[in-house]
TIMISE-852296 format. One record per residue: residue in three letters; z, y, x of N, C-alpha, C in turn. Coordinates in steps of 0.001 Angstrom, whole numbers, plus 500000, padded with zeros to 6 digits. Example, Ala and Ser with C-alpha at 12.3 -4.5 7.8 and 13.67 -1.06 7.14 Angstrom:
REM residues 2
ALA507800494310513190507800495500512300507800496700513200/SER507080497750512850507140498940513670507870500030512900/
This chain:
REM residues 475
MET429330173839144412428168174715144241428052175646145429/ALA426821175915145839426559176843146935425398177738146540/VAL425404178958147027424330179917146721423521180154147988/SER422286180592147789421377180841148900421288182331149189/GLY420618182664150255420384184071150578419512184757149549/ARG418643183984148901417784184553147845418629185059146685/PHE419701184321146348420603184735145272421284186055145622/VAL421755186175146845422414187409147283421443188575147271/ALA420200188325147694419201189396147707418893189888146299/LEU418812188960145329418552189374143946419711190168143377/LEU420934189791143731422081190589143287422021191992143865/ALA421574192104145117421487193426145746420448194300145055/VAL419429193675144453418411194456143736419030195191142549/GLY420136194679142022420796195329140896421297196708141207/VAL421367197067142473421795198419142839420731199443142450/VAL419460199026142404418364199960142117418490200579140724/PRO418616199802139627418779200459138320420063201264138220/LEU421082200852138971422330201615138953422105203015139513/VAL421289203142140547421028204455141142420041205250140304/LEU418974204581139809417921205300139084418387205749137715/LEU419101204896136976419493205221135622420825205957135549/GLY421573205909136642422857206595136659423902205951135777/THR423684204743135376424638204032134539424809202617135064/GLY425945202008134807426206200683135324425720199563134428/TRP425254199902133198424837198835132277423620198081132791/GLY422693198824133387421507198150133910421866197175135023/GLY422805197587135889423226196701136975423929195462136457/PHE424814195662135466425501194508134885424533193544134223/ALA423524194091133541422534193228132897421769192415133926/TRP421431193059135036420692192331136084421550191212136697/VAL422818191512136941423704190487137487423818189306136529/ALA423894189598135226423979188516134252422729187649134273/VAL421571188295134415420320187531134469420290186637135705/VAL420699187181136846420684186400138084421654185226137996/LEU422850185457137424423817184372137280423307183292136341/LEU422626183693135264422068182717134349420986181887135032/ALA420143182560135840419094181836136567419701180855137566/ALA420774181257138240421419180366139204422025179157138507/THR422598179383137309423175178264136560422104177264136148/VAL420981177779135660419878176896135292419358176146136523/ASP419330176839137643418841176216138888419724175041139302/VAL421055175216139164421967174134139517421777172942138584/VAL421565173241137272421377172152136310420121171357136623/LEU419070172033137074417803171364137357417756170717138745/ALA418776170937139546418797170327140881419013168819140783/ALA418635168105141843418760166645141863420225166236141852/ASP420483165091141249421838164546141185422155163856142525/LEU423106164414143259423429163869144585424148162536144507/ARG424628162158143322425245160843143188424198159736143220/ARG422927160091143063421837159118143082421080159144144403/VAL421692159722145417421055159827146742421778158899147713/ARG421012158148148488421559157245149498421132157698150893/VAL422037157481151844421774157870153236421851156632154111/GLU420864156464154981420860155372155952420644155960157346/ARG421147155232158342420994155671159731420273154601160536/ARG419430155048161422418807154172162408418982154849163767/MET419974154391164500420315155058165748420929154049166701/PRO420857154321168001421466153404168971422983153486168921/ARG423621152423169382425077152405169434425608153055170696/LEU424814153017171780425222153572173066424307154703173462/ALA424859155705174109424081156817174664424736157234175970/ARG423925157528176959424467157930178258424690159434178274/ARG425788159824178845426108161248178927425042162004179711/ASP424752163241179263423780164137179910422345163625179789/THR422096162714178869420731162291178570420482162479177079/VAL419215162485176693418835162707175296418488161368174654/THR419106161091173525418850159879172752418440160289171341/GLU417483159575170782416977159922169462417386158885168428/GLY417486159352167179417784158486166048417061158986164816/THR417262158297163697416582158635162450417578158626161307/LEU417490159643160456418288159748159245417352159560158055/VAL417691158627157181416830158282156041417538158677154752/LEU416844159454153897417356159838152589416519159152151515/ALA417180158455150612416516157785149493416962158435148194/ASN416014158902147412416300159586146148416063158612144996/ASP417144158113144395417049157195143263417149157915141929/GLY417251159235141953417384160003140721416046160292140067/GLY416106161039138945414894161345138196414275162678138552/ARG414928163476139404414392164772139794414127164796141296/ALA413203165644141681412895165794143100414091166403143828/LEU414320165945145043415440166419145851414923167432146865/ARG415393168653146730415097169707147707416394169984148444/ALA416548169378149615417874169316150238417888169983151608/VAL419058170501151904419404170896153266420431169877153747/VAL420118169191154841420925168071155329421651168493156597/ARG422930168225156636423716168492157844424517167258158182/ASP424213166666159327424939165488159799426201165960160516/MET427351165464160096428646166009160539429191165257161741/TRP428528165406162883428977164809164131429913165766164860/GLU430696165198165781431522166038166648430613166880167558/PRO431024168094167885430150168969168683429762168383170040/SER430651167570170647430363167060171986429220166052172005/THR428744165616170834427586164716170827426297165464171105/GLY426323166802171028425094167568171244424045167267170193/HIS424487167065168951423584166665167876422671167818167475/GLY421429167518167227420477168525166782419272167891166098/PRO418586168627165261418946169958164757420168169881163839/THR420895170986163769422126170975162985421844170898161490/ARG420720171466161048420342171419159638418876171054159515/VAL418587170217158526417218169759158288416901169955156814/ARG415725170507156530415264170660155145414320169512154815/LEU414615168847153711413793167717153272413524167843151781/THR412323167496151396411953167387149977411604165931149710/VAL412391165302148843412229163869148568411887163708147092/PRO410656163295146761410312163055145344411158161935144761/SER411208161897143445412002160876142755411499159479143104/GLY412435158605143456412112157220143761411514157000145137/GLU411533157986145995410937157851147320411989158092148402/ARG411542157897149655412415158059150830411726158986151824/ARG412562159713152549412051160564153623412972160416154844/THR412399160592156013413165160451157258413212161779158008/ALA414243161930158785414410163102159652414787162619161044/ARG414081163112162039414381162747163414415535163601163925/VAL416511162951164548417650163655165132417777163250166594/ARG418396164081167363418576163789168787420036164045169168/PHE420441163332170205421803163456170723421717163744172212/ALA422418164781172643422515165119174066424002165253174404/PRO424742164149174418426201164230174588426582164718175980/PHE427662165465176024428142165995177306429585165592177592/ARG430128164651176813431458164111177088431446162611176809/ARG432192161882177651432308160447177436433200160151176229/GLY433103158929175731434015158476174689433284158019173440/ARG434068157673172432433511157264171145433436158480170235/ARG432272158745169732432054159884168852431692159376167457/ARG432311159951166454432117159496165085431617160622164196/SER430891160236163160430400161188162171431282161131160933/ALA431641162313160411432468162373159209431661162165157944/GLY430361162086158043429500161911156878428293162812156974/VAL427538162876155870426348163716155805426518164676154633/ALA426484165972154930426619166995153889425230167337153350/LEU425090167324152026423815167622151372423974168814150433/ARG422996169666150432422874170723149430421542170520148714/ALA421609170265147432420403170029146637420109171286145817/PHE419038172000146157418670173230145457417765172914144270/GLY417823173808143293416929173702142155415561174272142473/PRO414661174301141487413296174791141739413234176274142086/LEU414232177054141668414225178489141975414815178788143349/GLY415559177880143921416155178077145249417268179090145272/LEU417957179272144113419042180250144055420399179639144344/ALA420648178473143820421946177819143975421729176320144143/ALA422764175667144618422615174245144944423891173489144644/ARG423700172224144360424825171300144313425147170862145749/GLN426407170613146001426819170261147360427727169041147314/ARG427498168147148271428284166917148299428243166333149712/VAL429340165712150131429393165002151407429283163515151111/LEU428205162903151592427973161491151354428585160677152485/PRO429315159632152170429871158786153239428758158040153960/ALA428705158212155254427724157508156086428359157274157446/PRO429303156347157528430035156146158796429099155731159918/ALA429338156314161075428540155980162261429380156259163493/GLU429067155539164557429796155691165816428803155661166963/LEU428981156568167892428145156636169089429057156545170299/VAL428854155527171123429648155356172340428905156051173477/VAL429495157101173998428884157875175082429383157320176407/THR428499156692177145428865156053178408428708157038179566/PRO429282156734180727429163157631181880427704157854182283/PRO427425158953182957426021159288183265425375158382184295/PHE426160157729185154425659156837186196424647157567187094/ARG425076158713187627424207159465188544423976158720189847/SER424916157851190216424761157114191471423693156035191384/ARG423041155891190242421966154921190100420850155178191113/ARG420682156434191530419607156750192475419804156063193821/HIS421037155636194122421290154921195380421024153424195258/LEU420812152940194050420694151497193843419434150898194488/PRO418252151519194360417062150890194975417183150679196478/SER417723151664197201417828151515198654418836150423199012/ARG419924150317198245420904149255198549420373147883198154/LEU419603147813197094418988146536196740417975146109197800/ALA417280147081198388416342146747199468417097146167200663/ARG418274146734200959419074146195202060419587144802201729/LEU419917144570200462420337143227200074419191142228200210/ARG417975142663199867416828141766200017416563141459201478/GLU416794142458202326416661142196203763417733141192204212/LEU418953141359203654420024140440204010419723139040203470/ASP419264139011202239418917137725201641417687137141202303/GLY416898138023202872415779137586203678414488137658202947/GLU414595137521201588413352137242200900412715136066201631/THR413245135819202838412923134622203631414262134015203984/THR414361132732204024415629132078204316415910132083205804/LEU417172131883206139417592131893207532417489130489208115/GLN417203130434209393417065129135210039418385128628210602/LEU419274129551210957420540129151211572421690129514210664/ARG422678128638210623423863128890209819424736129922210513/GLY425309130799209737426198131806210294427222132213209260/HIS428000133260209581429019133730208657428359134240207396/GLY428918133858206259428417134358204994427138133705204541/THR426848132497205023425640131799204602425998130465203985/GLU425094129936203169425263128632202560423926127908202570/PHE423988126587202439422776125785202504421830126155201363/ASP420541126242201706419543126608200711418606125449200404/SER417882124955201410416898123896201146416462123267202468/LEU415647122218202342415013121565203489413521121852203456/ARG412940121966204619411486122147204701410980121496205976/ASP409668121337206051409066120731207230409204121652208441/TYR409373121015209569409466121765210830408100122348211168/VAL408115123616211598406889124249212089407161124757213497/ARG406101124923214225406238125326215612406929126690215698/GLY407934126752216538408710127979216697410078127923216066/ASP410325126937215173411656126801214569412680126409215632/ASP413904126899215459414982126550216376415348125084216189/VAL415457124360217289415743122923217205417136122664216652/ARG418020123666216723419373123477216191419381123393214671/SER418305123806214027418245123753212570417680122437212061/ILE417324121501212959416740120227212524417819119374211856/ASP417501118830210696418381117895209991417927116487210378/TRP418693115839211271418253114565211830418323113438210807/ARG419254113486209887419309112442208864418089112506207951/ALA417772113729207476416587113865206634415329113524207413/THR415326113850208733414176113513209566414002111999209656/ALA415119111270209779415038109817209873414521109207208572/ARG414936109761207448414488109217206172413006109469205946/ARG412524110635206320411134110998206035410185110649207177/GLN410749110267208302409925109965209473409086111172209888/ASP409662112357209684408997113600210081410086114657210270/LEU409833115616211152410851116621211447411092117513210226/VAL412384117674209895412791118500208758413889119445209238/VAL413820120691208790414825121681209187415567122164207947/ARG416807122559208175417614123157207107417399124670207082/THR417450125239205897417414126700205759418678127138205038/TRP419077128368205336420334128907204806420076130237204132/ARG420955130611203269420845131906202590422239132525202500/PRO422309133832202317423628134460202158424367133880200951/GLU425676133770201097426487133174200034426396133998198749/ARG426369133284197634426342133919196324427507133398195491/ASP427577133935194269428604133516193322430009133792193847/ARG430165134862194621431491135275195093432118136206194058/ARG433403136439194176434126137260193215434302138664193754/VAL433950139631192926434138141050193234434999141636192118/VAL436152142188192486437087142755191515437197144249191776/VAL436847145034190784436898146495190887438094146991190092/VAL439004147695190742440209148230190101440086149746190056/VAL440063150305188859439931151754188664441296152329188330/ASP441709153318189117442988153990188916442815155047187828/ALA443422154801186658443354155751185549444646156534185393/GLY445461156570186441446711157320186392446493158802186628/ARG447586159491186850447503160946186960446770161408188211/ALA446664160530189217445918160926190419444450161181190102/GLY443925160525189067442522160715188715442232162012187998/ALA443271162748187604443054164006186881442705165161187806/GLY442993165037189096442682166114190030441182166373190088/ARG440784167623190056439375167986190040438906168321191450/VAL437786167739191819437147168000193101435689168307192811/GLU435236169467193262433872169926192976433596169896191479/ASP434565170392190709434437170591189270434242169289188501/GLU434766168186189005434785166963188222436035166184188582/PRO436632165490187614437849164721187907437566163602188905/ARG438569163266189676438418162143190607438105160844189869/LEU438576160748188637438288159546187859436784159366187672/ASP436044160453187498434588160339187331433934159760188581/THR434447160132189757433927159547190993434211158054191045/ALA435406157657190613435738156231190574434827155487189602/ILE434513156091188482433630155452187501432232155275188072/GLU431705156305188729430382156191189339430368155087190406/SER431436154997191189431513153957192219431560152569191585/ALA432316152431190501432415151134189833431070150707189264/LEU430331151630188673429027151288188097428040150871189177/LEU428000151628190283427047151300191350427399149971191997/LEU428676149755192304429077148496192932428861147318191986/GLY429159147503190695428954146426189739427497146028189634/ALA426605147020189551425174146715189464424677146038190733/LEU425157146495191894424711145933193165425208144500193349/ALA426487144268193087427056142930193285426457141928192302/ALA426233142357191060425622141444190091424196141102190494/ALA423465142084191030422109141808191493422102140851192679/ALA423185140839193462423284139939194613423726138533194222/GLY423991138312192938424388136988192483425876136745192474/ASP426674137783192686428126137625192666428672137911191276/ARG429867137392191001430529137619189724431423138848189834/VAL431250139769188906431914141063188980432905141193187826/ASP434116141650188153435152141890187148435688143307187321/LEU436127143875186216436637145246186206438035145262185600/VAL438930146017186241440283146229185718440557147727185760/VAL440954148292184628441319149712184536442797149781184185/LEU443569150508184977445009150555184707445615151867185141/ASP446704152217184488447619153265184967449014152623185024/ASP449870152910184041451147152184184015451018150846183302/GLN449832150591182728449505149296182149447992149124182169/VAL447547147912181938446112147646181970445463148257180728/ARG444474149128180950443806149835179860442484149196179464/GLY441911148405180320440637147793179992440261146725180999/ARG439484145750180538439029144661181408437588144327181059/VAL436868143908182071435548143300181893435532142072182788/ALA435290140914182195435332139665182944433946139040182987/GLY433562138620184200432335137852184361431073138573183966/ALA430940139846184328429715140579184003428543140020184796/THR427393139962184157426189139437184789425227140565185096/ARG424154140220185765423168141224186155422560141910184938/ALA422418141176183839421751141724182662422633142713181896/ASP423959142551181951424816143364181087425918144108181820/VAL425921144090183156427048144677183879427145146180183637/VAL426026146903183677426083148356183502426517148697182080/GLN426003147969181101426377148244179713427843147947179468/ARG428331146806179927429727146439179678430685147327180446/PHE430366147621181711431204148543182469431199149922181814/GLY430008150397181445429908151726180857430668151841179556/GLU430602150805178716431298150854177434432810150837177629/THR433291150080178600434732150035178858435223151341179475/LEU434445151891180398434859153112181093434610154365180272/ALA433877154248179158433557155430178364434806156104177825/GLU435801155315177439436995155884176810438148156109177780/VAL437919155877179053439003156018180029439211157492180356/GLU440429157937180218440820159298180596442070159208181458/PRO442201160089182454443403160027183297444649160342182490/GLY445661159489182635446905159687181909447926160456182721/LEU449063160676182131450146161408182788451051160493183596/ALA450971159198183333451871158261184000451348157920185394/ALA452271157584186284451898157110187613451374155684187512/THR450438155355188379449830154029188355450819152984188855/ASP450880151885188141451769150777188506451005149862189472/TRP451029150206190753450285149416191738450902148042191952/ALA452183147886191633452814146566191797452200145528190868/ALA451530145982189800450911145043188860449507144631189288/VAL448971145240190333447593144941190735447434143507191247/PRO448313142986192141448132141594192576448091140605191420/ALA448946140794190421448929139896189262447639140054188466/ALA447154141301188363445899141518187639444731140855188354/VAL444731140902189690443668140247190453443793138733190340/ASP445024138216190410445221136771190272444800136272188896/ALA444919137137187870444476136740186535442962136590186470/VAL442268137280187375440810137175187433440386135970188247/THR440967135810189432440590134714190316441748134399191249/THR441878133137191589442876132723192568442253132470193932/SER440937132558194014440249132386195291440070133734195971/ARG439554133703197179439354134938197931438316135804197245/ALA438581137097197185437693138007196474437537139298197267/PHE436529140053196891436302141391197442436906142369196441/VAL438041142960196782438801143817195879438613145271196296/VAL438171146091195364437953147510195616438927148305194765/LEU439778149104195401440748149949194711440204151367194684/LEU439746151807193526439138153134193380440232154115192999/SER440804154747194008441910155669193800441741156827194767/SER442835157319195295442789158393196281444021158314197167/LEU443852158617198438444937158609199415445213160045199816/ASP446293160594199294446583162011199518447750162221200467/SER448870161631200165450075161800200987450918160546200840/VAL451873160398201744452742159227201700453535159203200407/GLY453980160365199950454741160410198717453924159985197516/ALA452660160459197437451821160141196286451234158748196365/SER451017158232197569450342156945197744451273155855198253/GLY452576156095198215453519155114198748453459153777198031/ASP453346153789196709453294152530195959452035151743196284/LEU450933152453196473449687151772196839449792151148198224/LEU450361151877199177450518151335200523451434150114200522/ALA452452150115199644453402149002199621452761147707199131/VAL451736147821198285451144146613197716449951146110198535/LEU449438146920199432448259146520200209448474145265201045/PRO449612145083201741449769143838202521449651142571201684/ARG450136142604200447450020141423199589448570141145199227/LEU447781142191199063446372141996198713445538141573199917/THR445760142234201050444940141930202220445248140547202796/ALA446414139984202469446725138643202951445808137588202335/ARG445253137863201163444434136869200474443008137337200215/HIS442783138660200238441472139176199831440942140182200845/THR439655140461200743439055141576201469439212142817200612/VAL439888143825201117440282144979200313439621146241200849/VAL439089147035199938438540148353200251439262149371199373/VAL439723150453199982440411151521199260439581152793199415/THR439338153481198310438559154726198368439486155933198307/SER439004157023198838439734158283198796438725159416198704/VAL438903160282197719437993161408197505438547162620198249/THR437751163172199130438157164369199876437526165600199245/ASP438236166691199332437778167946198745437095168784199820/PRO435785169045199716435116169880200721435710171277200818/ALA436284171776199721436887173106199770438104173126200677/VAL438870172036200688440041171955201575439576171899203031/ALA438521171118203297438001171063204665437491172424205108/ALA436840173151204211436357174493204561437515175439204827/ALA438578175315204020439742176170204255440413175824205576/ALA440437174536205927441040174146207199440233174670208382/ARG438916174805208210438092175391209270438263176888209359/GLY438864177470208308439095178904208329437982179705207746/ASP437072179081206960436002179840206333436588180729205259/VAL436284182015205339436765182979204354435583183788203860/VAL435765184389202708434731185248202135435047186686202493/GLY434171187296203249434371188656203712434073189687202658/PRO434251190966202981434008192038202014432566192071201536/ASP431621191622202363430218191640201961429832190442201114/GLY430795189565200817430513188419199976430018187207200726/HIS429831187305202049429357186169202834430539185400203400/ARG430333184077203555431371183233204129431359183385205635/ALA432518183743206188432618183984207624433579182991208243/PRO433168182272209293434093181345209957435167182103210701/ALA436338181486210776437443182109211492437231181989212985/THR437788182932213725437711182907215188439110182991215753/GLY439356182223216766440669182241217394440826183440218303/HIS441986183555218894442261184642219819441398184480221060/PRO440770185550221567439886185418222717440575184890223949/ALA441888185034223996442586184569225196442700183064225256/ASP442692182408224097442862180959224132441684180205223539/GLY440779180911222816439620180243222238439989179247221175/GLY441207179310220620441672178313219653441343178700218240/HIS441795177833217293441611178032215858442971177958215202/VAL443117178650214121444360178580213371444423177224212712/GLY445237176345213226445353175006212660444172174117212944/GLY443160174608213643441961173821213866442191172698214834/ARG443115172875215781443471171800216708444806171226216288/ARG444852169955216177446076169317215714446994169059216890/GLY448241169399216682449195169391217767449632168015218206/PRO450490167944219233450905166664219794451725165831218829/ALA452342166463217835453168165688216904452336164702216102/THR451054164972215925450208164091215124449430163118215975/GLY449410163304217257448636162414218103447154162619217963/ARG446728163778217471445305164035217232444725164846218369/ARG443753165670218016443040166422219035443967167369219778/GLY443470167987220815444283168717221765445264169690221175/SER446314169973221883447421170764221376447074172237221333/SER447614172906220268447502174351220192448882174973220071/ALA449910174199220466451287174669220347451497175895221228/GLY452236176852220707452587178032221470451516179088221496/ARG450364178838220839449306179841220839449406180678219576/VAL449142181932219695449224182840218555447814183305218231/PRO447155182693217261445791183078216927445780184344216098/ARG444640184969216106444503186156215273443997185767213897/LEU443953186739213001443509186478211640442021186150211628/PRO441580185343210637440152185103210496439419186402210215/ALA438159186442210626437360187649210426437278187952208935/GLY437624189156208550437597189556207159438723188960206336/GLY439691188288206946440755187619206216442047188399206236/THR443068187815205622444391188415205536445419187376205971/GLU446676187767205954447728186825206296447739185645205318/ARG447377185923204067447321184833203094446315183775203520/ASP445205184183204145444212183218204612444784182315205700/VAL445663182863206530446293182053207575447149180955206935/TYR447962181328205947448807180342205286447955179321204508/ARG446882179825203890446008178908203155445376177906204111/ARG444983178389205278444366177492206253445379176475206784/ALA446589176915207014447624175998207496447938174930206444/ALA447985175334205163448246174361204101447112173347203995/ALA445862173818204154444718172898204107444765171913205262/GLU445117172388206442445222171495207591446333170466207397/ARG447434170895206788448525169971206507448079168881205520/THR447294169290204533446778168334203552445895167293204219/LEU445021167734205111444138166803205818444929165867206725/LEU445953166393207380446778165548208240447503164465207430/ASP448014164846206258448674163858205401447689162777204969/ALA446487163189204582445481162211204149445081161290205299/ASP444948161847206499444626161016207671445729160004207941/GLY446978160441207811448089159529208061448140158386207063/VAL447897158687205780447902157630204763446735156668204983/ALA445565157208205341444410156345205601444675155415206793/ASP445296155940207847445638155095209001446627154000208605/ALA447607154355207767448577153351207324447889152259206503/ALA446909152640205677446175151641204896445348150738205799/ARG444740151303206828443941150483207756444823149495208510/ARG446040149897208826446932149000209564447331147776208729/THR447236147872207434447528146712206591446346145751206507/GLY445196146152207055444011145303207016442978145725206004/ALA443215146808205298442259147283204306441235148200204962/GLU440055148257204396439038149205204831439132150435203945/VAL439107151610204555439249152867203828437902153573203802/VAL437477153955202613436228154695202422436597156088201937/ARG436242157097202714436578158485202381435313159326202373/GLY435278160276201465434125161162201419434198162092200229/ALA433233163003200152433116163902199015432731163104197774/PRO432893163666196580432609162899195361431225162269195324/ALA430211162988195755428855162432195703428633161358196757/ALA429450161339197821429243160394198924430004159097198743/VAL431057159088197930431895157889197821431154156694197227/PRO430426156819196105429761155624195548428832154915196532/PRO427901155610197233427076154868198191427873154296199360/LEU428963154951199760429783154411200842430475153113200418/VAL430900153049199162431489151807198656430441150698198634/ALA429225151034198206428147150045198211427856149549199624/ASP427880150462200591427651150066201989428757149144202486/ALA430008149412202078431116148540202487430927147135201923/TYR430439147032200708430178145712200114429071144982200882/ILE428018145694201234426907145061201967427381144594203336/ARG428229145404204012428753144984205319429610143722205181/ALA430436143686204137431277142506203946430437141284203643/LYS429379141444202910428516140311202591427754139845203825/ALA427329140802204656426571140438205848427443139729206875/THR428709140055206923429593139438207914430385138260207354/GLY430107137867206104430767136701205547432210136910205192/ARG432601138137204877434009138403204535434294138309203050/LEU433300137894202257433554137723200832434157136350200538/
């Protein structure tokens, strides 16, 4: 049983006779009347055991977008249902409105429109639908939770979708929308056609010409039906936050964009998600379902505490295909200590496949390495070196790294508006960048291509690497 605000207000009215008459009997009598009215109201309320709930809603919803559904109440009882409906979803689904008032006559059905604006990935479930059925007086209500199981799979937002049209246009240019006249790397036979003036004589098919007694030329098109394997690192390296989002989210965006692009190009796309074991797979995704299947698999992926078992990656790739493939490792290259296992397995992969390794860089670390500090006025001020040498604190990499010109033996001054702590912070940032550069160079020496950039830049850079590999026949 539940009471309404009207019931509380009527009880409060009982204070009036208590003050005017100076006795408590009038107040007690009023309370008794209100309680009796509430009891009658509950008796006259609809029987919630005769109420059925149905749902009409999508199974998938993209994060940070609005999806609508419908809640249907059917009243099989003999009294009209005056209900307050609350759908018991998890808060992260962004469900609204939280409460809906419906009046359902006996033997009829009514619908309520609901919307979902989820802000977290994963599977979200409803615990049921809570109903309060009020009587005709609106003083008290029967209350019951009706079982209505439902599940909403919240997929990644796929913000990198905005890069897809421009990359598809580049693929169409590569594919030609017109066929190629000369065979080259990454092309396969397409068709025969009649020779026209201006065609290269090297494209003439002399056997077909002899059969038809007319000049015929061969045409070629970029190779299709190649294998693309996307490996998403779901280990602890993906938990690091860059620009207020986990590195894993950047890997997910890259996987979605590359999957959609490769499937549109006619290649077969596979997905492997792993940390210390394989957490998810998608095999043979097609152009029609690649985004949905990738999104549903990646929806529940969260970075774990375990280190990624990179030694299992070659076997995971071999389980997908034994032929040459375009393998993309969506991880991060930070330091030799953190990325040593990944570097150790790269030679085995590059010996058989075209390999691309991603690394997410933190713009804040780059800014700290440049010596940008926030001054007393709140503005960001670049650091300045000592006027005698014109150098930067850590801005020039010394001879030990083989990088830009030496700053050894120079004593720079503090950044403008900074403190000694800013000097140490800048030195630590420069050390971080040097470690990342060293790991990236080591990965390149194994034959892998390294894609580095800020979180928003990595997905289109991965797509560009795929287009370059397709254009040069490295798939």
